C-alpha positions as CSV (number, residue, x, y, z in Angstrom):
1,M,50.2,130.0,72.7
2,K,47.0,132.0,72.4
3,S,45.1,129.5,74.5
4,I,47.7,129.9,77.3
5,Y,47.4,133.7,77.0
6,K,43.7,133.5,77.3
7,Q,43.8,131.2,80.3
8,R,46.0,133.7,82.1
9,V,43.8,136.6,81.1
10,E,40.8,134.8,82.5
11,Q,42.6,133.9,85.7
12,A,43.6,137.6,86.1
13,K,40.1,138.7,85.5
14,N,38.7,136.3,88.1
15,C,41.3,137.3,90.7
16,L,41.1,141.0,90.1
17,A,37.3,141.2,89.6
18,P,36.9,143.5,92.7
19,L,38.6,146.3,90.7
20,G,35.7,146.6,88.4
21,E,34.8,145.4,84.9
22,I,38.1,144.3,83.4
23,C,38.4,144.6,79.6
24,S,41.2,142.8,77.6
25,R,42.6,143.8,74.2
26,T,45.4,142.5,72.1
27,Q,48.5,144.7,72.7
28,F,52.3,144.3,72.3
29,G,51.7,140.8,71.0
30,G,49.8,139.9,74.2
31,Y,46.8,141.3,76.0
32,S,46.3,144.5,77.9
33,L,43.9,144.6,80.9
34,S,42.0,147.8,81.7
35,V,39.2,149.2,83.9
36,G,37.3,152.1,82.5
37,G,39.9,152.5,79.8
38,A,42.8,152.7,82.2
39,I,45.4,150.0,81.2
40,F,47.0,148.7,84.4
41,A,48.4,145.3,83.4
42,L,49.7,143.2,80.5
43,V,49.7,139.5,79.8
44,M,52.8,138.5,77.9
45,K,54.1,135.0,77.3
46,E,51.6,133.6,79.8
47,N,52.8,136.0,82.5
48,L,50.8,138.9,84.1
49,Y,52.7,142.2,84.5
50,L,51.4,145.1,86.6
51,R,52.0,148.6,85.4
52,A,54.0,151.0,87.6
53,N,54.7,154.7,87.4
54,E,57.4,156.9,89.0
55,K,55.3,157.4,92.1
56,N,54.4,153.8,93.0
57,E,57.3,151.9,91.4
58,R,59.1,151.4,94.7
59,V,56.1,149.3,96.0
60,F,56.6,146.7,93.3
61,I,60.3,146.7,93.8
62,K,59.9,146.2,97.5
63,H,57.8,143.1,96.9
64,G,60.5,141.7,94.6
65,L,58.5,141.6,91.4
66,P,60.9,141.3,88.4
67,R,60.7,144.2,85.9
68,M,59.8,143.5,82.3
69,A,62.6,143.7,79.8
70,Y,63.2,142.8,76.2
71,S,66.1,143.0,73.8
72,K,66.1,145.3,70.7
73,R,69.1,145.0,68.5
74,G,71.1,143.6,71.3
75,I,70.1,146.4,73.7
76,A,68.1,145.6,76.8
77,I,65.0,147.8,77.2
78,R,63.2,147.8,80.5
79,L,59.6,148.8,80.9
80,R,57.7,149.9,84.0
81,Y,55.7,146.6,84.2
82,Y,56.4,144.1,86.9
83,R,55.9,140.3,86.6
84,V,53.5,138.5,89.0
85,E,55.3,135.3,90.1
86,Q,53.7,132.1,91.4
87,A,54.0,133.0,95.1
88,L,52.0,136.2,94.4
89,W,49.3,134.3,92.5
90,E,48.9,132.2,95.7
91,N,48.5,135.4,97.8
92,E,45.3,136.8,96.2
93,T,44.9,139.5,98.8
94,L,48.3,141.0,98.1
95,L,47.9,140.5,94.4
96,L,44.7,142.5,94.5
97,A,46.2,145.2,96.6
98,L,49.2,145.6,94.1
99,A,46.8,145.6,91.1
100,R,44.8,148.3,92.8
101,I,47.9,150.4,93.2
102,A,48.7,149.8,89.5
103,L,45.2,150.8,88.5
104,E,45.2,154.0,90.6
105,G,48.6,154.9,89.3
106,T,47.4,154.6,85.7
107,R,44.3,156.7,86.5
108,Q,46.6,159.4,88.0
109,D,48.7,159.4,84.9
110,V,45.7,159.7,82.6
111,A,44.4,162.6,84.7
112,E,47.8,164.4,84.6
113,R,47.9,164.0,80.8
114,A,44.4,165.4,80.5
115,A,45.4,168.3,82.7
116,D,48.4,169.0,80.5
117,N,45.8,169.7,77.7
118,Q,48.3,168.6,75.0
119,R,46.9,168.1,71.6
120,L,46.9,164.9,69.6
121,K,49.5,166.4,67.1
122,D,52.0,166.5,69.9
123,L,52.1,162.7,70.2
124,P,54.7,160.7,68.3
125,N,53.8,160.0,64.7
126,I,50.7,162.4,64.8
127,G,51.0,165.5,62.8
128,I,48.4,168.2,62.2
129,N,46.9,166.3,59.2
130,M,46.5,163.1,61.2
131,E,45.0,165.1,64.1
132,R,42.4,166.5,61.8
133,R,41.6,163.1,60.4
134,L,41.1,161.8,63.9
135,W,38.8,164.7,64.8
136,V,36.6,163.9,61.8
137,A,36.5,160.3,62.9
138,G,35.3,161.4,66.4
139,I,38.6,161.0,68.3
140,E,39.1,164.4,69.7
141,D,41.7,164.0,72.4
142,R,44.3,161.7,73.8
143,Q,42.1,160.0,76.3
144,Q,39.8,158.8,73.5
145,L,42.8,157.7,71.5
146,Y,44.1,155.7,74.5
147,Y,40.6,154.3,75.3
148,Y,39.9,153.0,71.8
149,G,43.3,151.7,71.0
150,A,45.1,151.6,67.6
151,K,42.9,149.1,65.9
152,E,39.6,150.7,66.8
153,C,40.9,154.1,65.8
154,F,42.2,152.7,62.5
155,L,38.7,151.3,61.8
156,K,37.1,154.6,62.6
157,L,39.5,156.4,60.2
158,S,39.0,153.8,57.5
159,R,35.3,154.7,57.4
160,F,36.4,158.0,55.8
161,N,39.3,156.6,53.8
162,K,39.5,153.0,52.7
163,L,43.0,153.5,51.2
164,L,44.8,153.8,54.6
165,S,48.0,151.7,54.7
166,V,49.3,149.6,57.6
167,N,51.7,152.5,58.3
168,V,48.7,154.5,59.8
169,L,47.9,151.6,62.1
170,L,51.6,151.4,63.3
171,A,51.7,155.2,63.7
172,L,48.6,155.1,65.9
173,E,50.1,152.3,68.1
174,G,53.3,154.2,68.5
175,A,51.4,157.4,69.4
176,I,49.6,155.4,72.2
177,T,52.6,153.6,73.5
178,G,55.1,156.4,73.1
179,F,57.2,154.9,70.4
180,H,58.2,156.3,67.0
181,Q,56.6,154.1,64.4
182,A,59.9,152.6,63.3
183,A,60.8,151.7,66.9
184,L,57.8,149.6,67.8
185,P,58.6,146.3,69.4
186,A,58.8,143.5,66.8
187,A,56.1,141.4,68.5
188,S,53.6,144.4,68.5
189,R,54.5,145.3,64.9
190,N,54.1,141.8,63.6
191,E,50.8,141.3,65.4
192,L,49.4,144.6,64.0
193,I,50.5,143.8,60.5
194,A,48.8,140.4,60.7
195,W,45.6,142.0,62.0
196,F,45.7,144.6,59.2
197,E,45.9,141.9,56.6
198,E,42.8,140.2,58.1
199,N,40.8,143.4,58.6
200,K,41.8,145.9,56.0
201,P,38.8,147.5,54.3
202,E,38.0,146.8,50.6
203,R,40.3,149.0,48.6
204,S,41.3,149.7,45.0
205,A,44.7,149.0,43.5
206,R,46.0,152.3,44.7
207,T,47.8,152.7,48.0
208,N,47.9,155.6,50.3
209,K,50.0,156.3,53.4
């Protein structure tokens, strides 16, 4: 499955290269695509999804892109990501235009969040103690948290405390994606737990949340 994911990621990077240097990271059990830290697309189950927001969502609906949805405990949850179908892959001009709209929408959202000047502790799963830990690790605001992602932030924190548990990693992912730690999608949770087991720092027999 990973090889199929990576093929799609490379295809997307090639098609969307005019947007700038596109970085990919594992996220939600797939890959996120970003330019300058602004995540504008996901690759899930070999499909590319473009991110929408309240202001530009009608554009993706107008072009007939299906909206991402998954089932949690029998309840359908829909996200503001829209799937790129084969016909759109064959129309690279339109695909690039829609991806540019997705990227600009993400940048607008990031700018608006920065303007709100809300502290890290106001995010899901982040209390005052975690906020202080993040400050010590060099992560001073939300934009830096979003840019580095849960895994990199966890590694930065672990330099100061090698007893961090997987719950910290899950809490960081939830803070970034807007989920309470316990409500993370199963695919994302499982992928993060597996990553933690492979990358956790050397630690004593003690555990620490």
